[in-house]
N, C-alpha and C positions, 0 to 999 in steps of 0.2 A: 832676972833680966832675960835669961834664956827662955823662960816660959812665955814671956811677952813676945819675944821674937818668933817663937814657934807658932804662937796664936796668930800673929800677923801674917805669917806665911800661909797658914791654913786658910785664913779668910781670903787671901789673894787667890789661892788655888781654886776655892769654891766660886769666887766671883768670875774667874776666867772660864770655869766649866759652864756656869749658867749662861754666859755670853755666847759660848760656842753652840750650846743647845738651841738658844733663841735664833742664832744666825742660821743654823741648819733648818729650823722650822720655817724661817722666812724664805729660804731658798726653795724648799719643797712647795710652799704655798704659791710662790711665783711660777714655778714649773707647771703646777696644776692649772693655774689661771691661764698660762700661755696655751696649754693643750686645749682647754675649753674654748679659748678664742679661736684657735685653728679649726676645731670641729664646727663651731658656729659659722665660720666663714665658708667652710666646705658645704654645709647644708644650704646656706644662702645661695651659693654658686649653683648647686644642683637645682634648686627651685627656679632660679633664673633661666637655666638651660631648659628646664621642663616647660617654662612659660614661652620661651623664645622658639622652641622647636616642638610644635604640636604633632601629635601622632598622625601619620599619613594613612587615610582609610584605604583599604584594599579595593581595587576596581570591581564593580559589580559583574557577576557572571551573566553573560548574554546567552540565552538559550536559542539555538538555531531552529528555524521553522522546518516543517516536513519537506517543503520544496527545496530549501537550501541543503538539507541532508541528502536528498535524492541527487541534486546537482553535484554535490561533493563526491558521492559514491560513484556517480556516472563517470566523472573525470578520473577518479582513482582506478576504476576498472579498465580504463582505456577506451576512448571514443570509438576506435576501430572495432573492438569486440562488442561493446555495449550497444552500438548502433544497430547491429543485426537483430537481436531480440526486440529492440524498440521498433524497428520497421515491421516485424511480424505482428507486434501488438497493434500498431496503427492500422495496418491493412485488415487484420482480423476484426478489430472493432468496427471498421467501416462496413465490412460485410455483415457483421452481426446486427448493427443498428439498422442497416437497410432491410434486412430480413424481418426484424421485429416490427418495423413500421409497416412493411408490406403485409405481414400476417395479421396485424391488428386492423389494417384497412380491409382485408378480405373477410374478416369475421362479420357475420350478420346475425340477426335474430331468426334462426332457422324455423322455429315453430310459427312465427308470424308469417314468414314467407310461404311456408307450405300451406297455411290456412288460406292465404290469398289465391294461390294456384288452385287449391281445391274448389274454392267458390267459383272461379272462372270456368274450370272444367265441368263442374256440376251444371253450370248455366249453358254449357255447350259452346262456350267462347274460347276455342283453342288459341285463336290468334291473340286474344286479349291476354291469355296466360303466357304466351310467348313474348308479348310486349313487356309484361312485368319482368320476365327473365332478362330481357335485353337491358332494362333500366336498373337492374340490381347487380351490384358488384359481387365478386367472389366466386369460388369454384362451384358452390352448390347451385347457384343460378345458371352457370354455364352447363352443368350436367342436366339440369331440368330442361333447358332449352333444347339440347340435343335429343333428349327423350321425347319431348313434345313434338319436335320437328319430324320425327319418324313414326309418330303415332298414327298417321294416316295410312300406313301400310297394313294396319289391322292385325299385326302379330306381336304378341308380347315378347317373343324371343328376339325379334329385331330391336325392340326398345331396350331390352336388358343388355344385349351385346353393345349397343350404342352407348349406354350409360357406363358399362364397365370399361370400354375402350377409352372413352373420353375422361373417365375417372383416372386412368393411368397417366394421361397427358397432364391433368391438373396436379397429380402427385409430383410429377417431374418439375412443374413450375413452382410448387411449394418448396421443394428441396433445392432450388437453384442457389448456388453459392456455398452450400454446406460442405462440398468437397474441398474447396479452398480453405474454409474455416478449419476443417479437420487437419488439413495440411499444415497450417500455421501452428496448430496445437502440438503436432508432432515435431515440427521443425524447430521451434523455439528452444526446447531443452537440448536438442542436438547441437545447436549453435552455441549454447551455453557450455556444454561439455567440450566442444571443440576449443573454446576459449580457455577452459580449464587445462586441457592437454598442452596447448601452446604456452600457457603461463608456467606450467611445471617444467616444460622444456627450457624456457628462459631461466627459471630458477636454477636448474642443474647446470646450464651453461655458465651462469654467474658463479656458482660454486667451483666449477672447473677453472674459470679464469682467475679467481681470487685464491684458490687453494685453501679455502677456509669454509667452514659450515656455520658461521656466525649468523644470528637472526637478521642482521642488517643486510647481508648479502642476498638472502633468498626472500626477503619480505615483499619486494615488488612483484616477483613472479607469482608467489602464493596469493597475494592480494588480488591480482588479475584473475587467477584461477577461480577463487571462491566467489568473487563478485559477478563474474559472467555466469557461473552456474546458478547463483541465486536469481539473477535477472531472467534467465531462460525459464526457470521453474515458476517464477511469479507470472510471467506472460502466459505460460501454458495453463496455469490455474485460472486466471481471469477469463481467458478465451473458452476454457472448458465449461465454466459456469454459464456463459452466454450460449454455448452450443447445446447444453442440456435444456436450457429454457426454450430455445427455438424448436428443438425436436419435440418437446412436450407440447408446445403450441401447435405444431404440425399434426401430431397425433390426435389432438382434440378436434382439429378441423377435418381430418380424415374420418374420424368416427362420425362427425356430423354429416359428412358427405354420404357415408354408407347408410345411415339412418334415413336421410332424405331420399336416397335412391329407392329404398324399400317403400317409403311412403308414396313416391311417384308412381311406382308400379301398382300399388294398391289403389290409388286414386283412379288410374286409367282403367283398371279392371272393374272397379266398383261402378263407375259411370259408363261402362260398356263402350269405351272408346277403342279398346283393343280386345281381342279374344284371348282368354287364358289358355 
């Protein structure tokens, strides 16, 4: 009887153990299922948010044109200081353009002109040669006219002195305005350096007032100093290029005048209009 009772108790204990294990497994399975459901819901929520909130594209970078950059730097440098080199540039360019137009207008085909004069002088038509000079522009024609006008005096020395004297007058007319152009070339950098000095004074005054040497305190003064210097140097470089071009053009015209003057004297002596 005791054996049967013990066996029944053993069976009951084993049955209870099996039920406990099964119950624990069910609890674990339900917990895993809940966690998976929560993860799925979070993923769905993130997908919805991604769909509802599209990425905002960065605004495109707009590049400033050269004129806009110049305008910006002009304002940063201070209109009061930047206006002075600008005035030098405008006046210098006006003089340079006027000189260039005048010099090109004065230029002629010297060889063709000398050949026409030689034909008239060889034919004995001095008045016809003078008429050609009056109708021709430029300093070469003016010098020829002066030489032919004094050829009736019969002396080559008189003709040469007349040509040399009037050549000096023509040289002065060719170089008209170059003094002012050279003045603006020298003045523009000086005005720029003056802006530099004034800007540095302002920077040191700002340091003194603030009691600090932080970049924000001295930035304005240094910006004015550097920009005015750059403006003055740019103006001087531009005007210097025009000045050198004009002087080279004048040198070419003067060389043509000298060669033509020698040719005039040779023509008059060759045709016995004057005595050597």
